C-alpha positions as a printed Julia matrix, in Angstrom:
733×3 Matrix{Float64}:
 55.51  -157.53  31.79
 54.62  -158.08  28.17
 51.95  -157.09  25.72
 49.1   -159.54  25.11
 46.69  -159.98  22.19
 43.37  -161.68  23.17
 40.96  -163.1   20.57
 37.48  -163.78  21.83
 33.91  -164.01  20.7
 32.33  -161.07  22.43
 33.22  -158.24  24.85
 29.93  -157.37  26.55
 29.29  -157.15  30.28
 25.54  -157.63  29.63
 25.94  -161.03  27.91
 24.84  -163.85  30.21
 27.2   -166.45  28.82
 30.26  -164.33  28.02
 29.9   -161.38  30.4
 32.31  -163.01  32.8
 35.11  -162.43  30.32
 35.1   -158.79  31.32
 36.56  -159.88  34.66
 39.32  -161.84  32.87
 40.27  -158.75  30.86
 40.43  -156.56  34.01
 42.87  -159.05  35.52
 44.97  -159.35  32.38
 45.17  -155.56  32.35
 46.98  -155.75  35.76
 49.42  -158.35  34.5
 50.4   -157.02  31.11
 51.56  -153.6   29.91
 49.07  -153.46  27.05
 46.18  -155.74  26.2
 44.74  -155.66  22.69
 41.51  -157.51  21.98
 40.11  -158.7   18.64
 36.51  -159.75  19.1
 33.63  -160.68  16.81
 31.29  -158.38  18.62
 31.61  -155.37  20.94
 28.96  -154.51  23.48
 28.89  -152.63  26.77
 32.01  -152.47  28.9
 34.27  -150.29  31.07
 37.88  -151.26  30.91
 41.26  -149.87  32.03
 43.15  -147.44  29.78
 45.81  -150.03  28.71
 43.1   -152.16  27.04
 42.02  -151.63  23.43
 38.99  -153.53  22.08
 38.74  -153.9   18.31
 35.7   -155.53  16.6
 36.2   -157.82  13.63
 32.77  -156.73  12.38
 30.11  -159.21  13.22
 28.23  -156.55  15.24
 28.31  -154.35  12.08
 26.81  -157.12   9.91
 30.08  -158.22   8.27
 30.14  -161.73   6.65
 32.7   -164.41   7.19
 35.01  -163.32   4.36
 35.07  -159.76   5.53
 35.72  -160.79   9.17
 38.69  -163.06   8.08
 40.03  -160.2    5.89
 39.87  -157.82   8.8
 41.51  -160.35  11.01
 44.51  -160.77   8.68
 44.85  -156.99   8.25
 44.96  -156.48  12.03
 47.23  -159.44  12.57
 49.95  -157.74  10.48
 49.26  -154.02  11.13
 49.17  -154.53  14.92
 52.05  -157.06  15.06
 54.19  -154.77  17.11
 51.45  -154.33  19.74
 51.81  -157.74  21.26
 54.31  -160.49  22.21
 51.88  -163.28  22.77
 48.37  -164.38  21.66
 45.66  -165.83  23.81
 42.79  -167.33  21.83
 39.63  -167.88  23.96
 37.68  -170.98  22.98
 37.54  -170.73  19.2
 40.45  -172.77  17.72
 39.8   -171.45  14.2
 41.74  -168.32  15.02
 44.8   -170.36  15.9
 44.36  -172.24  12.59
 44.09  -169.0   10.65
 46.85  -167.12  12.41
 49.21  -169.83  13.77
 51.66  -170.02  10.9
 52.06  -166.24  10.73
 52.42  -165.86  14.5
 55.14  -168.5   14.51
 56.89  -166.7   11.65
 56.75  -163.49  13.69
 57.98  -165.39  16.79
 54.75  -164.77  18.71
 53.94  -167.22  21.42
 50.46  -168.83  20.99
 48.19  -169.76  23.86
 44.7   -171.11  23.81
 41.88  -171.53  26.38
 39.58  -174.44  25.52
 36.93  -176.23  27.6
 34.71  -178.49  25.6
 34.39  -182.14  25.01
 34.34  -181.72  21.2
 37.52  -182.74  19.37
 37.3   -181.33  15.77
 39.66  -181.19  12.89
 40.08  -177.46  13.76
 41.14  -178.28  17.26
 43.62  -180.92  16.16
 45.31  -178.4   13.78
 45.24  -175.63  16.38
 46.97  -177.94  18.87
 49.87  -178.24  16.44
 50.41  -174.38  16.27
 49.76  -173.63  19.96
 52.65  -173.4   22.4
 50.35  -173.98  25.49
 46.74  -174.96  25.96
 44.86  -174.0   29.11
 41.8   -176.0   30.15
 39.66  -176.18  33.26
 39.86  -179.99  33.92
 41.09  -183.19  32.41
 37.55  -183.82  31.06
 37.32  -180.42  29.32
 40.09  -181.08  26.78
 39.7   -184.53  25.12
 42.59  -184.34  22.68
 45.73  -185.98  24.07
 48.46  -183.36  24.18
 51.6   -182.6   26.22
 50.84  -178.91  25.73
 47.84  -178.94  28.0
 47.9   -177.21  31.41
 44.86  -177.81  33.73
 44.02  -174.69  35.57
 40.55  -174.97  37.0
 37.73  -172.5   36.1
 37.74  -168.87  37.12
 34.89  -168.16  39.39
 34.76  -164.69  41.02
 34.07  -165.92  44.58
 33.7   -162.39  45.86
 30.83  -161.79  43.42
 29.47  -165.3   43.67
 29.14  -165.77  47.42
 26.3   -166.67  49.87
 24.05  -163.93  51.31
 23.88  -165.8   54.68
 22.73  -169.05  56.19
 20.27  -171.03  54.15
 17.6   -172.55  56.39
 15.95  -175.83  55.6
 13.08  -175.23  53.18
 10.78  -177.47  55.19
  7.13  -176.98  54.21
  7.65  -173.72  52.2
  7.98  -173.63  48.45
 11.31  -175.12  47.35
 12.93  -172.98  44.68
 14.83  -174.93  42.03
 17.22  -173.2   39.6
 18.85  -174.21  36.26
 21.21  -171.83  34.35
 22.48  -172.34  30.83
 21.52  -172.17  27.25
 18.32  -173.92  26.21
 19.7   -176.8   24.26
 19.23  -180.54  24.03
 22.59  -181.14  25.65
 21.19  -179.74  28.91
 18.62  -182.53  29.18
 15.79  -180.31  30.47
 13.2   -182.85  29.57
 14.44  -185.06  32.4
 14.04  -182.19  34.84
 10.39  -181.74  33.59
  9.72  -185.47  34.28
 11.2   -185.03  37.77
  8.93  -182.0   38.23
  5.89  -184.2   37.45
  6.95  -186.63  40.07
  7.37  -183.8   42.62
  3.95  -182.52  41.76
  2.34  -186.01  42.05
  3.92  -186.34  45.51
  2.49  -182.96  46.7
  5.81  -181.08  46.85
  5.39  -177.3   46.69
  8.11  -176.1   44.21
  9.01  -173.64  41.53
 11.63  -174.18  38.83
 13.33  -171.14  37.34
 15.23  -171.67  34.07
 17.61  -168.87  33.11
 19.05  -168.9   29.54
 18.23  -168.54  25.93
 18.04  -170.7   22.89
 20.94  -169.38  20.8
 20.37  -171.49  17.65
 17.38  -172.23  15.49
 17.33  -175.89  16.41
 17.47  -174.75  20.06
 14.36  -172.69  19.49
 12.5   -175.8   18.43
 13.84  -177.55  21.62
 12.66  -174.61  23.71
  9.18  -174.83  22.26
  8.98  -178.57  22.79
  9.91  -178.11  26.46
  7.18  -175.53  26.97
  4.7   -177.77  25.16
  5.56  -180.72  27.41
  5.12  -178.57  30.51
  1.79  -177.42  29.29
  0.57  -180.97  28.52
  1.55  -182.14  32.0
 -0.3   -179.2   33.59
  2.9   -177.75  35.13
  2.77  -174.12  33.68
  2.63  -172.57  37.13
  5.61  -174.57  38.25
  8.11  -173.29  35.66
  9.49  -169.78  35.18
 11.48  -169.21  31.92
 13.5   -166.02  32.64
 15.54  -165.99  29.44
 18.86  -164.21  29.06
 20.08  -161.97  31.84
 23.35  -160.1   32.6
 26.1   -162.23  34.0
 26.59  -159.88  36.94
 22.93  -160.38  37.91
 23.22  -164.11  38.26
 24.42  -164.11  41.95
 21.04  -162.73  43.11
 19.26  -165.6   41.51
 21.63  -168.23  42.99
 21.14  -166.66  46.44
 17.34  -166.58  46.14
 16.96  -170.27  45.19
 17.47  -173.39  47.16
 18.62  -176.22  44.84
 20.57  -175.98  41.6
 20.0   -178.76  39.06
 22.53  -179.55  36.33
 21.79  -182.45  33.99
 24.08  -181.7   31.16
 26.14  -184.7   29.8
 28.99  -182.69  28.32
 31.54  -184.45  30.52
 33.29  -181.24  31.46
 32.9   -179.09  34.51
 30.1   -176.48  34.07
 30.77  -172.89  35.26
 27.16  -172.39  36.33
 27.42  -175.42  38.61
 30.59  -173.93  40.22
 28.94  -170.51  40.54
 25.95  -172.02  42.32
 28.26  -173.86  44.73
 30.18  -170.62  45.48
 26.85  -169.0   46.24
 26.07  -171.59  48.89
 23.49  -173.47  46.97
 22.82  -177.22  47.3
 23.49  -178.69  43.84
 22.45  -181.82  41.97
 24.36  -183.0   38.89
 24.49  -186.02  36.64
 27.56  -184.83  34.7
 30.36  -187.33  34.99
 32.88  -184.59  35.77
 30.95  -183.72  38.92
 31.5   -187.15  40.35
 35.05  -186.19  41.27
 34.08  -183.33  43.69
 30.43  -183.77  44.64
 29.47  -186.06  47.56
 27.49  -189.14  46.49
 24.13  -187.75  47.74
 24.44  -184.85  45.29
 25.5   -186.84  42.27
 22.74  -188.26  40.16
 23.79  -191.59  38.61
 22.24  -191.94  35.08
 19.13  -190.03  33.86
 16.51  -191.07  36.31
 13.8   -188.5   37.1
 12.92  -190.51  40.28
 16.47  -190.06  41.59
 16.34  -186.36  40.92
 12.95  -186.0   42.59
 14.05  -188.08  45.6
 17.16  -186.0   46.04
 15.18  -182.76  45.87
 12.69  -184.02  48.44
 15.5   -185.08  50.79
 17.25  -181.71  50.58
 13.9   -180.0   50.92
 13.01  -181.76  54.14
 16.34  -181.63  55.97
 18.42  -178.84  54.16
 22.09  -179.3   53.27
 25.3   -177.78  54.69
 26.96  -176.33  51.59
 30.11  -174.84  53.22
 32.34  -177.54  51.82
 30.91  -177.02  48.34
 31.96  -173.33  48.48
 35.34  -174.26  49.95
 35.97  -176.55  46.92
 35.25  -173.74  44.45
 37.43  -171.21  46.41
 40.32  -173.61  46.6
 40.23  -175.06  43.08
 38.41  -172.61  40.8
 38.94  -169.04  42.05
 39.38  -166.33  39.43
 42.46  -164.66  40.96
 44.31  -168.02  41.1
 43.35  -168.78  37.47
 44.43  -165.41  36.16
 47.64  -165.43  38.12
 48.56  -168.87  36.76
 47.68  -168.05  33.11
 49.43  -164.61  33.28
 52.53  -166.08  34.9
 52.91  -168.81  32.27
 52.39  -166.51  29.45
 54.91  -163.91  30.78
 57.42  -166.7   31.67
 57.11  -168.25  28.27
 57.42  -165.0   26.35
 60.47  -164.01  28.4
 63.79  -165.53  27.42
 63.6   -169.07  28.54
 66.62  -170.76  30.15
 68.29  -173.6   28.31
 68.63  -176.56  30.65
 71.22  -179.35  30.59
 70.26  -182.33  32.69
 73.03  -184.76  33.44
 72.95  -187.89  35.51
 73.37  -191.55  35.84
 70.63  -194.07  36.58
 68.37  -191.44  38.21
 67.7   -189.95  34.8
 65.67  -192.75  33.35
 62.72  -192.98  30.95
 60.32  -191.54  33.57
 62.48  -188.39  33.96
 62.82  -187.91  30.28
 59.04  -188.29  29.74
 58.33  -185.83  32.56
 60.3   -183.16  30.75
 58.28  -183.87  27.6
 55.61  -181.84  29.6
 58.01  -179.08  30.48
 56.57  -175.75  29.13
 59.87  -175.01  27.43
 60.75  -178.57  26.54
 62.67  -177.57  23.39
 65.19  -175.81  25.67
 65.94  -178.97  27.62
 68.65  -181.48  26.71
 70.04  -184.52  28.49
 73.48  -186.04  28.93
 73.17  -189.61  30.18
 75.18  -192.81  30.03
 74.58  -194.81  26.87
 74.02  -197.86  29.01
 73.7   -198.55  32.7
 73.91  -202.01  34.32
 71.21  -202.73  36.95
 70.9   -205.53  39.54
 74.59  -206.39  39.37
 74.58  -206.41  35.61
 71.53  -208.57  35.31
 69.73  -205.94  33.38
 70.96  -203.1   31.14
 69.16  -199.8   30.96
 69.5   -197.88  27.74
 67.94  -194.35  27.33
 65.42  -193.7   24.56
 66.68  -192.3   21.22
 65.62  -188.61  21.03
 67.17  -185.61  19.47
 67.56  -183.86  22.82
 69.39  -186.84  24.37
 73.17  -187.02  24.26
 74.64  -190.27  25.41
 78.29  -190.98  26.57
 80.51  -193.43  28.24
 80.04  -193.45  32.06
 82.3   -195.02  34.59
 81.84  -196.48  38.1
 78.4   -198.23  38.08
 78.02  -199.0   41.74
 79.02  -197.75  45.24
 81.17  -200.7   46.41
 84.56  -199.91  44.96
 87.48  -200.3   47.29
 88.91  -197.08  48.67
 86.79  -194.64  46.62
 83.41  -196.32  47.38
 80.71  -194.56  45.17
 82.04  -191.01  45.06
 82.66  -191.23  41.24
 79.53  -193.07  40.39
 78.25  -192.22  36.96
 81.25  -190.0   36.01
 81.18  -188.91  32.36
 84.49  -187.29  31.3
 82.85  -185.78  28.14
 80.6   -183.52  30.33
 82.62  -180.23  29.78
 82.67  -180.69  26.0
 78.9   -181.14  25.9
 78.6   -178.13  28.17
 80.72  -176.08  25.77
 78.59  -177.05  22.82
 75.13  -176.66  24.45
 75.82  -173.48  26.29
 73.04  -174.0   28.87
 71.84  -171.39  31.34
 71.22  -174.12  33.97
 72.97  -177.35  34.68
 70.87  -179.82  36.71
 73.02  -182.62  38.15
 70.66  -185.44  38.89
 73.07  -186.99  41.31
 73.69  -186.73  44.97
 75.77  -183.93  46.65
 78.16  -186.43  48.25
 79.63  -187.41  44.89
 82.77  -186.14  43.16
 80.77  -186.67  39.85
 78.44  -183.85  40.99
 81.36  -181.65  41.97
 83.03  -182.23  38.57
 79.82  -180.93  36.9
 79.4   -178.04  39.31
 82.93  -176.71  38.74
 82.59  -176.76  34.97
 79.14  -175.25  35.21
 80.68  -172.25  36.97
 83.52  -172.04  34.44
 80.93  -171.8   31.64
 78.71  -169.29  33.61
 75.81  -171.63  34.1
 73.71  -171.96  37.25
 74.21  -175.35  38.92
 71.35  -177.18  40.58
 71.86  -180.45  42.51
 69.33  -183.18  43.11
 69.09  -185.34  46.26
 66.84  -188.05  47.65
 68.79  -188.44  50.94
 66.4   -188.49  53.9
 68.82  -189.69  56.58
 70.99  -186.86  58.17
 74.53  -186.9   56.98
 75.92  -186.99  60.54
 74.04  -190.34  61.0
 74.8   -191.77  57.59
 78.45  -190.77  56.86
 80.6   -192.31  59.56
 84.29  -192.94  59.93
 87.08  -191.75  57.58
 84.95  -192.29  54.41
 82.13  -190.31  56.06
 84.49  -187.33  56.69
 85.45  -187.28  53.04
 81.83  -187.44  51.88
 80.73  -184.68  54.15
 83.61  -182.56  52.78
 82.46  -183.24  49.27
 78.93  -182.17  50.28
 80.34  -178.83  51.54
 82.18  -178.27  48.28
 79.13  -179.05  46.21
 77.12  -176.6   48.34
 79.79  -173.96  47.67
 79.68  -174.49  43.85
 75.97  -174.83  43.41
 73.11  -172.27  43.1
 70.31  -174.38  44.53
 68.84  -177.75  45.26
 66.02  -179.87  44.16
 64.99  -182.32  46.92
 62.92  -185.35  46.12
 61.05  -185.22  49.46
 60.33  -182.81  52.4
 62.68  -184.86  54.6
 65.53  -184.29  52.12
 64.65  -180.58  52.09
 65.02  -180.4   55.84
 68.39  -182.0   55.7
 69.72  -179.68  52.98
 68.0   -176.64  54.5
 70.01  -177.22  57.74
 73.18  -176.9   55.69
 72.54  -173.94  53.34
 70.21  -171.08  52.72
 70.38  -171.38  48.94
 67.07  -171.92  47.06
 65.52  -175.3   47.52
 62.51  -176.89  45.72
 60.76  -180.15  46.69
 60.18  -182.04  43.42
 60.6   -185.76  42.7
 62.99  -186.38  39.83
 60.16  -187.66  37.6
 56.38  -187.61  37.7
 53.86  -190.42  37.37
 52.38  -191.26  33.95
 48.7   -191.15  35.15
 47.49  -191.59  31.54
 49.4   -194.89  31.15
 48.76  -196.03  34.77
 45.01  -195.91  34.62
 42.85  -198.68  35.9
 40.68  -200.87  33.67
 37.99  -202.47  35.8
 36.9   -204.81  33.01
 40.15  -206.74  33.24
 41.45  -208.68  36.17
 43.96  -211.18  34.8
 47.73  -211.3   34.57
 49.43  -213.53  31.97
 47.51  -216.8   32.2
 45.94  -216.16  35.63
 42.23  -215.37  35.98
 41.97  -213.45  39.21
 38.35  -212.33  39.13
 37.24  -214.45  42.08
 40.13  -213.5   44.39
 41.25  -210.74  46.59
 44.7   -210.09  45.3
 47.57  -208.58  47.29
 50.7   -207.6   45.37
 54.21  -206.21  45.74
 56.28  -204.77  42.94
 59.79  -203.65  43.53
 63.32  -204.63  44.41
 63.55  -207.93  46.2
 65.69  -206.99  49.18
 65.48  -207.53  52.85
 64.82  -203.82  53.53
 61.62  -203.98  51.44
 60.01  -206.24  54.1
 58.83  -208.91  51.64
 59.49  -211.65  54.24
 56.92  -209.96  56.46
 54.41  -210.0   53.61
 54.87  -213.81  53.19
 54.66  -214.38  56.88
 51.45  -212.3   57.29
 49.94  -213.84  54.17
 50.67  -217.36  55.45
 48.37  -216.69  58.48
 45.64  -214.88  56.45
 45.42  -217.71  53.95
 44.41  -220.11  56.75
 41.17  -218.23  57.33
 40.52  -216.4   54.1
 40.34  -218.81  51.23
 39.91  -216.51  48.24
 43.25  -214.6   48.56
 46.24  -214.57  46.28
 49.64  -212.81  46.55
 51.68  -211.67  43.57
 55.32  -210.7   44.09
 57.17  -209.07  41.17
 60.82  -207.92  41.06
 64.37  -209.15  41.44
 67.26  -208.62  43.89
 69.69  -210.12  46.2
 66.98  -211.56  48.53
 65.14  -213.67  45.95
 66.41  -217.05  47.13
 65.39  -216.35  50.74
 61.88  -215.32  49.65
 61.55  -218.36  47.37
 62.58  -220.63  50.26
 60.02  -219.03  52.61
 57.26  -219.59  50.05
 58.29  -223.22  49.57
 58.67  -224.03  53.24
 55.26  -222.53  54.03
 53.74  -224.64  51.19
 52.2   -221.47  49.67
 53.37  -221.98  46.05
 49.75  -222.43  44.91
 48.71  -219.12  46.51
 51.86  -216.92  45.95
 53.19  -216.35  42.45
 56.58  -214.84  41.95
 57.65  -212.93  38.83
 61.09  -211.55  38.06
 61.77  -208.39  36.11
 58.58  -206.97  34.44
 58.36  -204.55  31.45
 56.35  -201.33  32.09
 53.21  -202.7   30.45
 53.33  -205.77  32.71
 53.83  -203.63  35.83
 50.6   -201.82  34.85
 48.85  -205.1   34.17
 49.86  -206.71  37.47
 48.62  -203.66  39.4
 45.45  -203.64  37.35
 44.81  -207.25  38.43
 45.36  -206.56  42.19
 43.19  -205.2   44.95
 45.74  -204.12  47.58
 49.39  -203.01  47.19
 51.85  -203.97  49.96
 55.12  -202.16  50.7
 56.26  -202.79  54.32
 59.71  -201.15  53.96
 62.17  -201.44  56.84
 64.88  -198.96  57.9
 68.05  -200.94  57.32
 71.83  -200.27  57.4
 71.5   -196.46  57.63
 68.93  -196.47  54.81
 65.25  -195.52  54.88
 62.82  -195.5   52.04
 63.68  -192.37  49.97
 60.47  -191.93  48.05
 58.56  -194.96  46.8
 57.61  -194.59  43.15
 55.93  -197.99  43.36
 53.5   -196.6   45.9
 52.47  -193.71  43.69
 52.15  -196.01  40.66
 49.91  -198.29  42.72
 47.8   -195.28  43.81
 47.53  -194.11  40.21
 46.08  -197.53  39.46
 43.46  -196.98  42.24
 44.98  -199.45  44.62
 44.85  -198.87  48.37
 48.37  -199.07  49.83
 49.58  -200.77  53.03
 53.04  -199.43  53.85
 55.17  -198.47  56.8
 55.98  -195.19  58.57
 59.54  -195.28  57.24
 61.59  -192.74  55.48
 59.46  -190.53  53.26
 56.56  -192.93  52.66
 54.24  -190.75  54.61
 54.62  -188.07  51.99
 53.2   -190.27  49.27
 50.74  -192.38  51.26
 48.02  -190.53  53.22
 47.23  -192.6   56.19
 43.55  -193.41  56.36
 42.87  -191.75  53.04
 44.93  -193.38  50.28
 46.2   -196.29  52.34
 47.17  -197.56  55.75
 50.55  -196.87  57.47
 51.88  -199.3   60.07
 55.03  -199.47  62.13
 58.04  -200.98  60.39
 59.06  -204.61  61.02
 55.67  -205.47  62.52
 54.05  -208.32  60.67
 51.17  -208.54  63.11
 50.12  -204.98  62.24
 50.67  -205.82  58.55
 48.44  -208.91  58.87
 45.72  -206.86  60.57
 45.83  -204.16  57.92
 45.6   -206.8   55.16
 42.6   -208.41  56.83
 40.94  -205.0   57.29
 41.1   -204.23  53.57
 40.45  -207.78  52.44
 37.03  -207.63  54.27
 36.04  -204.11  53.1
 35.58  -203.71  49.44
 34.04  -200.28  49.79
 37.14  -199.01  51.73
 39.42  -200.44  49.05
 37.59  -198.63  46.32
 37.39  -195.4   48.3
 41.06  -195.33  49.18
 41.95  -196.31  45.59
 40.12  -193.44  44.06
 41.44  -190.99  46.65
 44.92  -192.24  45.75
 44.57  -191.63  42.15
 43.29  -188.1   42.67
 46.21  -187.43  45.04
 48.74  -188.59  42.48
 47.09  -186.7   39.65
 47.0   -183.44  41.62
 50.49  -183.7   43.08
 52.76  -186.02  41.1
 51.55  -186.28  37.5
 54.01  -185.55  34.73
 52.32  -182.18  34.11
 52.48  -181.06  37.75
 56.08  -182.21  38.2
 57.26  -180.57  34.98
 55.49  -177.36  35.9
 57.34  -177.3   39.29
 60.7   -177.71  37.53
 59.84  -174.92  35.1
 59.01  -172.51  37.91
 62.11  -173.34  39.8
 64.64  -173.37  37.0
 63.24  -170.02  35.57
 63.0   -168.41  39.02
 66.45  -169.19  40.39
């Protein structure tokens, strides 16, 4: 446990907006030996003995220059009291102190949740080591330092008092909580109130909050004037500022919470209301992700708001799932645990990582580790070139200062006698190991290779932990047969002996390795998905010179091999095209089965409806997915092989495409049947055809599955999530 310095605006349990931060401090007091707080203002609080609160002087009337002078004095005189700094919301403190903290080797963290991107924020981002934010919408500056954590709602404080009956004919109590400011769009709520009044609805609207700025005071007065002019004085109750700890009682005593702010980021008050079991209505774009359609107000229509209130008033609303969402995604203990762990781990001596591998370590893997919390401690040893598709294409790694390239031997698995056991062997490995002196060697190659064993032995000689990666999802006793199989299984045993743990790409791979060893195992794909790059643009549906706006477009992107089931796609599409005229099929990729697929297309006379593309660059992969409506991937178990992961499937989901795939290998781990796509039995073109027809005829289902797919990828396989999993495993082993 380390010592932490926190810089925040106010420490005051009575403050309506910032009173919640007392709970944060109490949690941090449990996670750090000592917590020192610099704040602009001190108020009322009771905190543990290992917490010291120091005011910078705003509460004593100090001006800006005096406050900054006090800040710099404390920064240096208290420098031995902390190992890390957490700045809450105000990036100016990172700007002012960042250079000196870096000189003193202090780790800098920042919590920021606001749509505003200022010059101060841009400069603060350069100094910060890590930036915590509640959601993707609450930090709008692109940065690889960002970690999305969710908000911290005390769900034990903010909880329902019991079952909420339908309001029926009694007075419906409507609540809004937040500062009185134009950004809250309260005038729209007033217009909705007029509609409710005209329709004879018995209601009372309570507005909790104050106008913090002079311009907000003018807005406050204009609202009250508008209410008076409409004759609604008796329908509004302006409570003003209250203690944060008193908010739950108000949430529990009201029926409907209305939130019309257009900040674009998730609002804490909205989550608090949900946690208290309230029905909520919101027009904030960020709420679209987690609110059901009937509770999300599209646009700024008072009619829609009034209609939604009337509907809830007449029938009630089961809010159990709203609270469940907050408990699962925005609970205070989970937030504090995550932030505290990352700060402690970062401050502690981070392990230097050497990642070595052949074709597995491609641009996606390297980019994933750009998001690694300790990315400066990661280096790569990879082949300077790697032939793909029988030498048809050559992969070359990007040029970065943390990438070391070398000559690699044995580019495939079909050598006589030795097969593929030396695939990707780089003799220079021990010399790089000697120079880099890593704490952990991560061999991104399979445990049945002598190449992996070579790296494992030298890792042990240089006192480094050795971690092995595997995709293998077919049990070794089924896959490795005959004399060669005996040798490969023996190599696996030796690699297990010399390693300290495994990273398995899938759960199926974990089960196989787990049956052979009790050494630590993590389930992490070798690279994440670039969800920022792979983001759908609904305004564009064309690829190269093809305008596809009037068509339902199916597509496949991947290796053209028999085991990918592309022949089944062509066969199913042939029948579909006879009855559905506005369909097109795009097939992109290259491989040993290209001639057979081209012959099928020609013999079926489908050349006008099916377009084939060979190797595509990354931008074109994104564009072809963006121009499609359904992604097809009917993989078939073949020759002792089953689909090991399916990056193409996750990329399609990231582009909001529903997926039709097979229950083969590990596909069911990346495609949620009935949610993000449809899974069928392998080698069953009739089932494939029926699934294609199902989605072709149901646009709403396509859109719903596509959006669920993107959320699934973002939450489980984005670069940030994947890099975080590697960080936790490497530093915990």
